[in-house]
C-alpha positions in Angstrom: -1.0 17.7 -19.0 0.3 18.5 -15.5 -0.9 16.0 -12.8 -0.7 16.2 -9.0 -1.0 12.9 -7.1 -2.2 12.8 -3.5 -1.6 9.5 -1.6 -3.9 7.8 0.8 -1.0 7.6 3.3 2.4 9.2 2.6 5.3 6.8 2.9 8.4 7.4 0.8 10.2 4.3 2.2 7.8 1.7 0.7 6.3 1.1 -2.7 3.3 3.3 -2.7 0.8 2.9 -5.6 0.1 6.6 -5.9 3.7 7.6 -5.8 4.6 5.0 -8.4 2.1 6.4 -10.8 3.6 9.9 -10.2 7.1 8.6 -10.9 6.3 6.8 -14.1 4.4 9.8 -15.5 6.9 12.4 -14.2 4.2 14.2 -12.2 4.0 16.2 -9.0 3.1 14.3 -5.8 2.1 15.6 -2.4 3.6 14.4 0.9 3.3 15.3 4.5 4.5 14.4 8.0 2.3 11.9 9.8 3.2 9.8 12.9 0.4 8.3 15.0 2.7 6.1 17.2 2.2 8.4 20.2 0.5 11.7 21.2 3.9 13.4 21.3 4.7 12.2 17.7 1.3 13.2 16.5 1.8 16.7 17.8 5.3 17.0 16.3 4.1 15.6 12.9 1.2 18.0 12.8 3.5 21.0 13.4 5.9 19.7 10.7 3.0 19.5 8.3 2.2 23.2 8.6 4.6 24.4 5.8 5.0 24.9 2.1 7.9 23.0 0.5 8.9 22.0 -3.0 11.7 19.5 -3.8 11.6 18.6 -7.5 8.3 16.9 -8.1 7.7 16.4 -4.4 5.6 19.1 -2.8 4.2 19.8 0.6 1.5 22.3 1.8 0.3 23.3 5.3 -2.2 20.6 6.4 -4.4 20.1 9.4 -5.6 16.7 10.5 -8.1 17.8 13.3 -10.9 18.8 13.6 -11.7 17.0 10.3 -14.6 19.2 9.2 -12.6 22.4 9.5 -9.3 20.8 8.4 -10.8 19.8 5.0 -11.7 23.4 4.2 -8.3 24.7 5.3 -6.4 22.0 3.4 -8.4 22.4 0.2 -7.7 26.2 0.2 -4.0 25.5 0.4 -4.2 22.8 -2.2 -5.9 25.2 -4.6 -3.0 27.7 -4.0 -0.5 25.0 -5.0 -2.6 24.0 -8.0 -2.5 27.6 -9.2 1.3 28.0 -8.6 2.1 24.8 -10.5 -0.6 25.1 -13.2 -1.9 21.7 -12.4 -4.6 20.4 -14.8 -5.8 17.3 -13.0 -5.6 16.0 -9.4 -5.5 12.3 -8.8 -6.6 11.9 -5.2 -6.3 8.8 -3.0 -6.8 10.5 0.3 -10.1 9.8 2.1 -10.2 12.7 4.6 -7.9 15.7 4.1 -9.7 17.5 1.2 -13.1 18.5 -0.1 -13.1 17.1 -3.7 -16.1 19.3 -4.7 -14.1 22.5 -4.0 -10.9 21.6 -5.7 -10.4 24.0 -8.6 -9.5 21.4 -11.2 -10.9 18.1 -12.3 -10.3 15.3 -9.8 -9.9 11.6 -10.4 -10.4 9.5 -7.3 -8.0 6.6 -6.8 -9.7 4.1 -4.6 -6.5 2.3 -3.5 -8.3 0.1 -1.0 -11.9 -0.6 0.1 -12.7 2.5 2.1 -16.4 2.0 1.7 -17.2 0.0 4.9 -16.8 1.0 8.5 -13.7 -0.6 10.0 -12.4 0.4 13.4 -9.0 -1.3 12.9 -8.1 1.2 10.2 -10.0 4.2 11.5 -13.0 4.1 9.1 -16.0 5.4 11.0 -19.5 5.8 9.6 -19.0 9.6 9.2 -15.7 9.1 7.4 -17.3 6.6 5.1 -20.0 9.0 4.2 -17.4 11.7 3.3 -15.5 9.3 1.1 -18.7 8.4 -0.8 -19.5 12.1 -1.4 -15.9 12.7 -2.6 -16.2 9.8 -5.0 -19.5 11.1 -6.4 -17.9 14.5 -7.0 -15.0 13.1 -8.9 -14.8 12.9 -12.7 -13.9 9.3 -12.5 -12.7 6.5 -10.2 -9.6 4.3 -10.4 -10.1 1.0 -8.6 -7.4 -1.3 -7.5 -9.4 -4.5 -8.2 -12.4 -5.4 -10.3 -14.2 -6.5 -7.1 -13.8 -2.9 -5.8 -15.0 -1.5 -9.1 -18.1 -3.6 -9.0 -18.8 -2.4 -5.5 -18.5 1.2 -6.5 -20.9 0.6 -9.4 -23.2 -1.5 -7.3 -23.5 1.2 -4.6 -24.4 3.7 -7.2 -21.4 5.9 -6.4 -20.0 6.4 -9.9 -20.5 4.9 -13.3 -17.3 6.2 -14.7 -14.9 3.7 -13.2 -11.9 1.6 -14.3 -9.8 -1.1 -12.7 -6.1 -0.4 -12.8 -4.2 -2.8 -10.6 -1.0 -2.4 -8.8 2.3 -3.0 -10.7 5.9 -4.0 -10.2 9.4 -2.8 -11.2 10.5 -5.7 -13.3 14.1 -4.9 -14.0 14.8 -3.8 -10.4 13.6 -7.1 -9.0 15.3 -9.2 -11.7 18.6 -7.5 -10.8 18.2 -7.9 -7.1 20.6 -10.0 -5.0 19.9 -12.3 -2.0 21.1 -11.0 1.4 21.1 -14.4 3.0 24.8 -14.5 3.6 24.9 -10.9 5.0 22.0 -11.7 7.3 23.5 -15.0 8.5 20.8 -17.2 7.1 22.6 -18.7 4.2 21.4 -22.2 3.2 18.1 -21.8 5.0 14.6 -21.8 3.7 13.4 -18.2 4.5 9.9 -17.3 5.2 9.3 -13.6 5.0 6.9 -10.6 5.5 7.7 -7.2 4.0 5.5 -4.1 4.4 3.6 -2.0 6.9 3.2 -3.8 10.2 -0.1 -3.3 12.0 -2.4 -5.6 13.9 -4.7 -6.2 10.9 -1.8 -7.6 8.8 -1.9 -10.8 10.9 1.9 -10.9 11.3 1.7 -12.0 14.9 -0.4 -15.0 14.0 1.9 -15.9 11.1 4.9 -15.9 13.5 3.0 -18.1 16.0 2.4 -20.6 13.1 6.1 -20.5 12.1 7.2 -21.3 15.6 5.5 -24.6 15.3 7.9 -25.7 12.5 11.0 -23.6 13.4 14.2 -25.6 13.1 17.8 -25.1 12.1 16.9 -25.3 8.4 14.6 -22.3 8.2 14.3 -18.7 9.2 11.7 -16.0 9.4 12.5 -12.5 8.1 10.3 -9.4 8.9 11.1 -6.2 7.0 9.3 -3.0 8.0 8.5 -1.4 11.3 7.4 1.7 13.1 7.4 3.3 16.6 3.9 1.9 17.3 3.2 -0.3 20.4 2.1 -3.3 18.3 5.5 -3.5 16.4 7.5 -2.8 19.5 5.8 -5.5 21.4 6.2 -7.9 18.5 10.0 -7.4 18.5 10.2 -7.7 22.3 8.3 -11.0 22.3 9.8 -12.7 19.3 13.3 -11.2 18.7 14.9 -14.4 19.9 13.2 -16.4 17.1 12.5 -13.9 14.3 14.9 -11.7 12.3 13.5 -8.2 12.4 15.2 -6.0 9.8 13.2 -2.9 10.7 12.7 -0.1 8.2 15.2 -0.2 5.3 16.2 2.2 2.5 13.9 2.0 -0.6 16.8 1.1 -2.8 17.4 -2.1 -0.8 13.9 -3.4 -0.7 14.2 -5.6 -3.8 17.2 -7.4 -2.3 15.2 -8.3 0.8 12.4 -9.7 -1.4 15.1 -11.7 -3.2 16.2 -13.1 0.1 12.8 -14.7 0.8 11.8 -18.2 -0.4 8.2 -18.1 0.7 6.4 -14.7 1.1 3.6 -14.5 3.6 0.3 -12.4 3.4 -1.5 -13.4 6.7 -4.0 -10.5 6.5 -7.2 -10.6 8.6 -10.3 -11.1 6.5 -12.7 -8.1 6.1 -13.9 -5.8 3.3 -10.7 -3.8 3.4 -8.4 -6.8 2.8 -10.8 -8.9 0.7 -11.1 -6.3 -2.1 -7.3 -5.4 -2.2 -4.5 -6.6 -4.4 -1.4 -6.5 -2.2 1.6 -5.3 -4.1 3.7 -7.6 -2.0 2.1 -10.6 -3.6 3.5 -9.6 -7.0 6.8 -8.5 -5.6 7.4 -11.8 -3.7 6.8 -13.8 -6.8 8.8 -11.5 -9.1 11.8 -12.0 -6.8 11.3 -15.8 -7.1 9.3 -16.6 -3.9 6.1 -18.6 -3.7 3.3 -16.9 -1.8 1.1 -18.1 1.1 -1.9 -15.9 1.8 -5.1 -16.0 3.7 -8.0 -16.4 1.3 -8.4 -12.8 0.1 -11.1 -12.5 -2.5 -9.3 -10.0 -4.6 -6.1 -12.1 -4.8 -8.1 -15.3 -5.4 -9.8 -13.8 -8.4 -6.5 -13.4 -10.1 -5.8 -17.2 -10.1 -2.0 -16.6 -9.8 -0.1 -19.9 -10.0 2.4 -18.7 -7.4 -0.1 -18.2 -4.6 -1.4 -20.8 -2.1 -4.3 -19.9 0.1 -4.5 -21.1 3.7 -6.5 -20.1 6.7 -4.2 -18.4 9.2 -4.5 -21.4 11.6 -3.1 -23.7 9.0 -0.2 -21.6 7.8 2.3 -24.0 9.6 1.0 -26.8 7.4 1.3 -24.8 4.2 4.8 -23.6 5.2 6.0 -27.2 5.2 4.9 -27.9 1.6 7.3 -27.9 -1.4 6.5 -25.4 -4.1 7.5 -25.2 -7.7 9.8 -22.5 -9.0 7.8 -19.4 -10.0 7.2 -19.2 -13.8 5.1 -16.3 -14.7 5.1 -13.4 -17.2 5.0 -10.1 -15.3 5.5 -7.9 -18.3 1.9 -6.7 -18.5 2.0 -5.8 -14.8 4.8 -3.3 -14.9 4.3 0.1 -13.4 5.0 1.6 -16.8 2.1 -0.3 -18.3 -0.2 0.5 -15.5 0.8 4.1 -15.7 -0.1 4.2 -19.4 -3.6 2.9 -18.6 -4.0 5.4 -15.9 -3.0 8.3 -18.1 -5.4 7.2 -20.8 -8.3 7.2 -18.3 -7.4 10.6 -17.0 -7.1 12.1 -20.5 -10.6 10.8 -21.3 -12.1 12.3 -18.2 -10.3 15.5 -17.4 
């Protein structure tokens, strides 16, 4: 069975649920150029996306982003051309906007990687876009959900009965073999608070930094890994570079070492449907690398009852940061990407 995975957002520099499923199943995966940091970068990335390309299992097709109604028809035509060329049997789609699921020539499994079922201006989810997502879900053969809360929501809204929860995973050996970079970063002997991942306003990273500055002293440090050319990140660096260590974007092979460098991992996300029904991969990765986790009270994460997570309102993060936490002791074996990939394949096989 030949599978083609389509991500919600293409990012080869971070752990991406859809790409990880593709890797552990030796499947094809789609990528494209996308940069929304400025009008100039938008135009350049759009032009760079208008091409066919194949590099091993990574493939690219000409894609349009605007106007959305016309773009979906154009993109779906090109996707069907690729499907025919590669003899794809099933598409696993996590993208909310670029394609028309009903017109894809092979069975489609929809991977609902986040809650894209409620309007949310901070992540570009308008009412019209929500309606398209719902129609795509209804036209899929089945739905993969990242949390049971999201699966219950899909069922409760009457969008699809054929659903399953397959949560995010971790690369156990990679994190077990990781090495701390405290010495290289000049923070040896310090308690390191950290945030790793995409950096946008909704992540609450600015509020977490403000909380940290209340307790900052010579015995601790704050490491931020990730970054982009957007105004929010640039302003963050400009404002706090004297107090916070910004590592910027790093090679994927080095990510585990940065996780290993952190003693307390932070998830200061704003609270809304999008974040409440998620299971942040970083929560698992912080803990697998040995760090305790402090998070805002996200419902999806609370439902897991992980012993390595402490929940705090963002305005009390400083208090939680000063607490002493036990060493992480948890069996991650059932949460490996290999195990999650097997569950995903079984669901696809049943519904292709």
